[in-house]
N, C-alpha and C positions, 0 to 999 in steps of 0.2 A: 201718668199721662205725659206725652211729649207735646209741648205747646205748638210746635211748628206743623204738626199733623192735624188736619181738621177732624173734629169729633162730632158725633151726633149731639143734638141739643139736649137730649135726655141724659146722655153720659156726662156732659158738661155740668148740667144742673145737679146731678147726683154727686158728682165729685165736689162741687162747690158746697153742697149741703153737708157732705161728710167732713170737709175741712172746717166748716163753720161749727158743726156740732163738736168736733174734736177740741177746738179752742175754747168753746163754751164749757165743755166738760172740765178742761184744765183751769179755767179762770173762775167759774162759778163758786167753788168752795172758798177761794180767796176773797171774792167780792162779798160773800155772806159774812165771813169773819170780819172784814173791814167795816161793813155796815153796822153790825151789832156792837162794834166798839163804841158807837155813839148812842146806843139805846139807853134811855133813862129808866133802867130797870136793873134789878139785882141778878137777873137771869138772862143769858144770851140767847133768847128765843122769842118767838111771837107770843103775845101781841106786841106791836111796837108802841112803846109808852111815851115817845117823844125824843127830841134831840138833846144831847148833853155833851159837855166836855169833861164831866166829872171823872170819867175813867182814865183821863190823862192828867188833869190838874186838880182834881178834888183832894181836899185835905182833911175831910172828916168822914169817919166810918158811918155807915157801911159802904159808902161810895168813895173810898180813897183811891186816888189816881196813881198812875205808874210813877210819876215824878215825886210822889210823897210816900211811896211804899219802900221802906228801907230794905226789906228782904229781897225784893225784885232788883233794886238798884245795886245791892251788894252782889247778887248773882250775875248781873250784867258786867260789873267790874271784874268779877272772877273770870267770866267767859272771855272778856277782852284781854286780860292778862295771859290766860292760857293760850288764846289764839295768836297773840303777838309772839310769844316764845316759840310755839310750834311752827309758825310761819317762818320766823327767822332761821330756826334750825333746819327746816325743810328746804328752804331756798339755798342755804349754804351747802348742805349735803347733796341736794339735788344738782347743784352746779358742778360739784366735784364728781358726782356720778356721771353726769353728762359728758364731761371731759374723759372720764375713764372709759366709757363704752364707745365714744366716738373717735377718740384719738389713739387708742392703744389696742393691740391684739395680744392675747395671752391665753394660755391653756385654761380651760374651764370657764371662759368668758360667757358662753351661751348658758351654761348652768347657773352662773351667778346672776345673769340677767333674768332668767326665769324665777329664781328665788326672790329677786327684787320685786317682781310683778305679783308674786304669790299673795301678799296681803290684800290685793285688790279683789281677789276671787273668794277670799275667806269671809263668811258672814261676820259682821261687826261684833255680834254677841259672842260668837265662838272665839274671835280674836281677843276680846276683852277677858273672857274666862281663862284662856290659855295664858295670857300675860299675868293675870292675877295669881293663878296657880304656880307658875314658874317663879315669879317674884317672891311670893310667900315662902316657897320652898327654900329659895336662896337666902332670904332674910332670916328664916328660922334656923337654917344651917349655920349662918354666921353667928347668930346669937348662941346657939347650943355649943358650937365648937370654939368660938373665940370671944364670946360675950360682947360682940359688936352689934349694935342696933342701927341699921341703916334705914332711916325714916323714908328715904326716896323709894324703897322697895315695899313700903306699906301703902294700903289704900289712902289716897290723898291727891293733891294737885300735881305733885311731881310724877306720880305713877300715871295720872291722866295725861300729862304732857308726853311721857314716854309712849303710852299706848296710842295716842293720836299720831305722834311722830312716826310710828312704825309703818303706817300706811299712807299718810299724807305726803311723806317725802317721796314716795313713788310717783305721785301725781306731779310734784315739782320737777322730778327728774325727766319725766316724759315731756313736759311743757318746755323746759329749757333745752333738752336734747333735740327736740324737733327743730328749734331755731338754729342750734349749733350745727346741725347737719347741712343747713343752707349757707353756712359761712364760707366765704372764699378765702382759703388759707394762704393764697398768694399775697394777701394784704399783710399777714403776719410776716411772711418771708421778706416782703419789701421793708418792713420795719427793722427786721434783723439785718438786712443788707445796709441799712442806714446807720447801724451801730447800736441799736437797742438790744438789750438783753431779752431772754425768753420771757421772764416775768413782766418786764416793762412792756413788751409787745402785747402780751395778753391783757395787761391792765389798761393800756391806752388804745388798743385796737379792738380786741375781741370782746372785752367786757362791756364797752359802750354799745356794741352791736347786740349783745345779749340783754341789755337793760330792759327793753320792753317785755321780753319773755320772763325775766326775773321779777319784774313788777307784777305781771299777769299771774305768775306762779304764786307770788306772795298773796295776792288778793284771793285767788282760788283756795289756797291753803287756809287763809284766815276765815273765809266763809265756811269751808268744810269743818274746821275745828269748832267754830262758833255754834254750828247747828248739829254737831255730832251728839248722838244720844246713846246708841247701843253699846259702843265701846266704853264711853264715859260712865254709863250706869254701873258697869262691873268694877270700875277702878276708883270711883269717887269716894272721898272721905267726908269730913264734916263741912268743908267749904264746897258747896254745890254750885256748879255752873248754871247758867240760865235754863238750859233744857231740862236739867234734873229738877230745878226749883219749880218750873212750870208743871212738870209731871207730878210732883208732890202736891202742888196746889190743885191739880186736876183731880187727884184722888179724893180730895176733900169736897169737891163740887166745883163745877165750872162757873165763872163769873165773867162779865164783860171786861174785867181787868186783863184776863188772859188774851182776849180779843185785841185789846189796846196794845199789849206787848207784841202780839203777832203782827199787827199792822205796822208798828215801828220797825220790826225786823224786816218786813217786806220792803218798806221804804228804804231802809239802810242798805239792804242787799242790792236793791235796784240801783241806788246811787253809786255804790262801789263798782258794780258791773258797768255802768255808763262811764264812769271815770276811767276805768281800765280800757274800754273800747275807744274813747276819745284819745287817750294817751297813745295807744298803739297805732291809731290812724295818723297821728302827727309824727310818729317816730319813723 
């Protein structure tokens, strides 16, 4: 619909109803999850047994809360560690990729760009299986041929980090590259004319301009890593991130504890997104 063109009242009402139902469809499952995080029952379902904070702060079973559940807290710490490493690596490599594709022209550039985008169109489960098979073949070959055991190539946190990095770095490249394309290179040339070296000009002129995009890419990479499930499931070892720990708990039976964890994740993700938006508006 074009707002400047008058529309029949029926069309306007139908369009409004469609938009309303669409957002209700998106928000209703999240609202249900949030509400049952406060249900004074061992099952996240009706009937409503009363309001309680036990699924957040309870310290006695069977209603032990998130902040007293060591398994969940350990999984959150593991997810934060993985997400921080993946985000830092993705932003650094994404920044170098952005300069490579925006500042230089070379043979095979288009093919290399397509290969960089390829992980985005490959299903996460297929990507995880491929990385697992490849890394296992390499690790077994090194052990059989040279008796060298490379733990990073075995299922575990390092392989999870490498697996997530393989596709999240593409997102960081696109975010940073989009801002770099808008950069006025005459500013760098002015710095060079004033006696600055190439690296000094980039450090003092270009990188501050890219800072909002780099922070945005870091936040996006952090959230994507933290909530990733498909790829992580294929590569995880004994130290399970939060998504895998919640999946294992769900197989044993759902409790409002998982609702409480989900609510905390929704609040945390929303806060990170708001901080990123506010920072970018001020920049």
